[in-house]
Biopython code that builds the backbone (N, CA, C, O; Angstrom):
import numpy as np
from Bio.PDB.StructureBuilder import StructureBuilder

atoms = [
    (1, "MET", "N", (-31.082, 14.403, 29.079)),
    (1, "MET", "CA", (-31.118, 14.883, 28.129)),
    (1, "MET", "C", (-29.680, 14.130, 26.848)),
    (1, "MET", "O", (-29.580, 14.108, 25.621)),
    (2, "LYS", "N", (-28.687, 13.554, 28.166)),
    (2, "LYS", "CA", (-27.633, 13.415, 27.620)),
    (2, "LYS", "C", (-28.051, 11.995, 26.689)),
    (2, "LYS", "O", (-27.813, 12.003, 25.482)),
    (3, "ASP", "N", (-28.529, 11.086, 27.181)),
    (3, "ASP", "CA", (-29.195, 9.500, 26.727)),
    (3, "ASP", "C", (-30.073, 9.990, 25.647)),
    (3, "ASP", "O", (-30.355, 9.094, 24.852)),
    (4, "TYR", "N", (-30.638, 11.242, 25.351)),
    (4, "TYR", "CA", (-31.147, 11.096, 24.842)),
    (4, "TYR", "C", (-30.602, 11.440, 22.694)),
    (4, "TYR", "O", (-30.957, 11.166, 21.547)),
    (5, "SER", "N", (-29.125, 12.509, 23.823)),
    (5, "SER", "CA", (-28.506, 12.950, 22.278)),
    (5, "SER", "C", (-27.568, 11.215, 21.821)),
    (5, "SER", "O", (-27.490, 10.728, 20.693)),
    (6, "ALA", "N", (-27.071, 10.723, 22.933)),
    (6, "ALA", "CA", (-26.482, 9.166, 22.552)),
    (6, "ALA", "C", (-27.273, 8.424, 21.524)),
    (6, "ALA", "O", (-26.660, 7.505, 20.980)),
    (7, "TYR", "N", (-28.220, 8.582, 21.232)),
    (7, "TYR", "CA", (-29.303, 8.176, 20.616)),
    (7, "TYR", "C", (-29.192, 8.222, 19.121)),
    (7, "TYR", "O", (-29.345, 7.368, 18.248)),
    (8, "ILE", "N", (-28.721, 10.118, 19.099)),
    (8, "ILE", "CA", (-28.283, 10.105, 17.861)),
    (8, "ILE", "C", (-27.040, 10.196, 17.561)),
    (8, "ILE", "O", (-26.409, 10.556, 16.567)),
    (9, "PHE", "N", (-26.843, 9.890, 18.375)),
    (9, "PHE", "CA", (-24.722, 10.130, 17.976)),
    (9, "PHE", "C", (-24.091, 8.633, 18.045)),
    (9, "PHE", "O", (-22.978, 8.265, 17.667)),
    (10, "LEU", "N", (-24.919, 8.041, 18.517)),
    (10, "LEU", "CA", (-24.557, 6.914, 18.072)),
    (10, "LEU", "C", (-24.454, 6.086, 16.703)),
    (10, "LEU", "O", (-23.440, 5.728, 16.103)),
    (11, "PRO", "N", (-26.080, 5.849, 16.325)),
    (11, "PRO", "CA", (-26.225, 5.871, 14.838)),
    (11, "PRO", "C", (-25.393, 6.492, 13.597)),
    (11, "PRO", "O", (-25.035, 5.958, 12.547)),
    (12, "ARG", "N", (-25.192, 7.960, 14.140)),
    (12, "ARG", "CA", (-24.561, 8.493, 13.109)),
    (12, "ARG", "C", (-23.071, 8.178, 12.960)),
    (12, "ARG", "O", (-22.447, 8.281, 11.904)),
    (13, "LEU", "N", (-22.552, 7.765, 14.182)),
    (13, "LEU", "CA", (-21.411, 7.292, 14.450)),
    (13, "LEU", "C", (-20.609, 6.200, 13.509)),
    (13, "LEU", "O", (-19.537, 6.192, 12.904)),
    (14, "ILE", "N", (-21.867, 5.145, 13.740)),
    (14, "ILE", "CA", (-21.709, 4.190, 13.367)),
    (14, "ILE", "C", (-21.465, 3.685, 11.582)),
    (14, "ILE", "O", (-20.745, 2.841, 11.048)),
    (15, "PHE", "N", (-22.704, 4.928, 10.939)),
    (15, "PHE", "CA", (-22.956, 4.754, 10.012)),
    (15, "PHE", "C", (-21.765, 5.626, 9.351)),
    (15, "PHE", "O", (-21.323, 5.123, 8.319)),
    (16, "THR", "N", (-21.224, 6.720, 9.715)),
    (16, "THR", "CA", (-19.662, 7.005, 9.182)),
    (16, "THR", "C", (-18.606, 6.222, 9.569)),
    (16, "THR", "O", (-17.510, 6.595, 9.151)),
    (17, "LEU", "N", (-18.631, 5.302, 10.210)),
    (17, "LEU", "CA", (-17.445, 4.085, 10.460)),
    (17, "LEU", "C", (-18.075, 2.813, 9.369)),
    (17, "LEU", "O", (-17.138, 2.158, 8.914)),
    (18, "ALA", "N", (-18.774, 2.571, 9.114)),
    (18, "ALA", "CA", (-19.719, 1.887, 8.135)),
    (18, "ALA", "C", (-19.459, 2.261, 6.714)),
    (18, "ALA", "O", (-19.324, 1.350, 5.897)),
    (19, "VAL", "N", (-19.376, 3.483, 6.338)),
    (19, "VAL", "CA", (-18.805, 4.385, 5.185)),
    (19, "VAL", "C", (-17.492, 3.981, 4.728)),
    (19, "VAL", "O", (-17.041, 3.388, 3.748)),
    (20, "LYS", "N", (-16.942, 4.623, 6.010)),
    (20, "LYS", "CA", (-15.217, 4.671, 6.090)),
    (20, "LYS", "C", (-14.726, 2.896, 5.478)),
    (20, "LYS", "O", (-13.880, 2.572, 4.645)),
    (21, "ALA", "N", (-15.354, 2.333, 6.030)),
    (21, "ALA", "CA", (-14.964, 0.925, 5.536)),
    (21, "ALA", "C", (-15.416, 0.562, 4.800)),
    (21, "ALA", "O", (-14.922, -0.534, 4.536)),
    (22, "ARG", "N", (-16.355, 0.864, 4.029)),
    (22, "ARG", "CA", (-17.044, 0.684, 2.479)),
    (22, "ARG", "C", (-15.149, 1.110, 1.882)),
    (22, "ARG", "O", (-14.103, 0.490, 1.687)),
    (23, "THR", "N", (-15.603, 2.386, 1.807)),
    (23, "THR", "CA", (-14.790, 3.151, 1.073)),
    (23, "THR", "C", (-13.341, 2.239, 0.960)),
    (23, "THR", "O", (-12.845, 1.815, -0.083)),
    (24, "ILE", "N", (-12.757, 2.049, 2.509)),
    (24, "ILE", "CA", (-11.030, 1.236, 2.179)),
    (24, "ILE", "C", (-11.784, -0.008, 1.537)),
    (24, "ILE", "O", (-12.141, 0.585, 0.519)),
    (25, "ARG", "N", (-12.117, -0.848, 1.429)),
    (25, "ARG", "CA", (-12.387, -2.062, 1.015)),
    (25, "ARG", "C", (-13.026, -1.701, -0.426)),
    (25, "ARG", "O", (-13.072, -2.738, -1.088)),
    (26, "LEU", "N", (-13.411, -0.864, -0.972)),
    (26, "LEU", "CA", (-13.526, -0.403, -2.489)),
    (26, "LEU", "C", (-12.089, -0.260, -2.962)),
    (26, "LEU", "O", (-11.687, -0.731, -4.025)),
    (27, "VAL", "N", (-11.031, 0.708, -1.740)),
    (27, "VAL", "CA", (-9.895, 1.383, -2.229)),
    (27, "VAL", "C", (-9.118, -0.070, -2.392)),
    (27, "VAL", "O", (-8.381, -0.222, -3.366)),
    (28, "PHE", "N", (-9.260, -0.947, -1.598)),
    (28, "PHE", "CA", (-7.905, -2.196, -1.442)),
    (28, "PHE", "C", (-8.207, -2.975, -2.658)),
    (28, "PHE", "O", (-7.254, -3.283, -3.375)),
    (29, "SER", "N", (-9.578, -3.390, -3.039)),
    (29, "SER", "CA", (-9.896, -4.041, -4.052)),
    (29, "SER", "C", (-10.042, -3.683, -5.602)),
    (29, "SER", "O", (-10.207, -4.472, -6.533)),
    (30, "ALA", "N", (-9.919, -1.995, -5.649)),
    (30, "ALA", "CA", (-9.405, -1.697, -6.918)),
    (30, "ALA", "C", (-7.278, -1.694, -6.752)),
    (30, "ALA", "O", (-6.379, -1.817, -7.584)),
    (31, "GLN", "N", (-7.299, -1.531, -5.567)),
    (31, "GLN", "CA", (-5.630, -1.801, -6.259)),
    (31, "GLN", "C", (-5.040, -3.244, -5.960)),
    (31, "GLN", "O", (-3.821, -3.414, -5.991)),
    (32, "ASN", "N", (-5.940, -4.316, -5.662)),
    (32, "ASN", "CA", (-5.695, -5.556, -5.992)),
    (32, "ASN", "C", (-5.888, -6.079, -7.666)),
    (32, "ASN", "O", (-5.165, -6.785, -8.369)),
    (33, "SER", "N", (-7.160, -5.408, -7.933)),
    (33, "SER", "CA", (-7.435, -5.605, -9.514)),
    (33, "SER", "C", (-6.057, -4.892, -10.223)),
    (33, "SER", "O", (-5.192, -5.393, -10.941)),
    (34, "ALA", "N", (-6.212, -3.666, -9.769)),
    (34, "ALA", "CA", (-4.973, -3.110, -10.311)),
    (34, "ALA", "C", (-3.788, -4.210, -10.515)),
    (34, "ALA", "O", (-3.501, -4.546, -11.663)),
    (35, "VAL", "N", (-3.196, -4.693, -9.556)),
    (35, "VAL", "CA", (-1.979, -5.216, -9.252)),
    (35, "VAL", "C", (-2.057, -6.682, -10.591)),
    (35, "VAL", "O", (-1.466, -7.062, -11.602)),
    (36, "THR", "N", (-2.893, -6.956, -9.947)),
    (36, "THR", "CA", (-3.156, -8.460, -10.990)),
    (36, "THR", "C", (-3.367, -8.291, -12.414)),
    (36, "THR", "O", (-2.854, -9.259, -12.977)),
    (37, "GLU", "N", (-3.919, -7.455, -13.291)),
    (37, "GLU", "CA", (-4.090, -6.872, -14.182)),
    (37, "GLU", "C", (-2.342, -6.586, -14.729)),
    (37, "GLU", "O", (-1.891, -6.980, -15.805)),
    (38, "ALA", "N", (-1.533, -5.772, -13.622)),
    (38, "ALA", "CA", (-0.278, -5.700, -13.812)),
    (38, "ALA", "C", (0.669, -6.657, -14.460)),
    (38, "ALA", "O", (1.485, -6.649, -15.382)),
    (39, "ASN", "N", (0.090, -7.676, -13.361)),
    (39, "ASN", "CA", (1.250, -9.253, -13.327)),
    (39, "ASN", "C", (0.637, -9.735, -14.113)),
    (39, "ASN", "O", (0.932, -10.857, -14.525)),
]
sb = StructureBuilder()
sb.init_structure("model")
sb.init_model(0)
sb.init_chain("A")
sb.init_seg("    ")
for serial, (resi, resn, name, xyz) in enumerate(atoms, 1):
    if name == "N":
        sb.init_residue(resn, " ", resi, " ")
    sb.init_atom(name, np.array(xyz, "f"), 0.0, 1.0, " ", f" {name:<3s}", serial, name[0])
structure = sb.get_structure()
C-alpha cells in the first residue's frame, strides 16, 4: 500500500515543482525585460 501511494505522490510532486519552476522563470524573464526596457 505504501508503494502504491508513492506512485500517486511522486508524479504530483514533480508536476508541482515543474509548475513552480516555470512560474519563477516567467517572473524572472518579465523582470529582465522590464529592466532592459527601463534602460
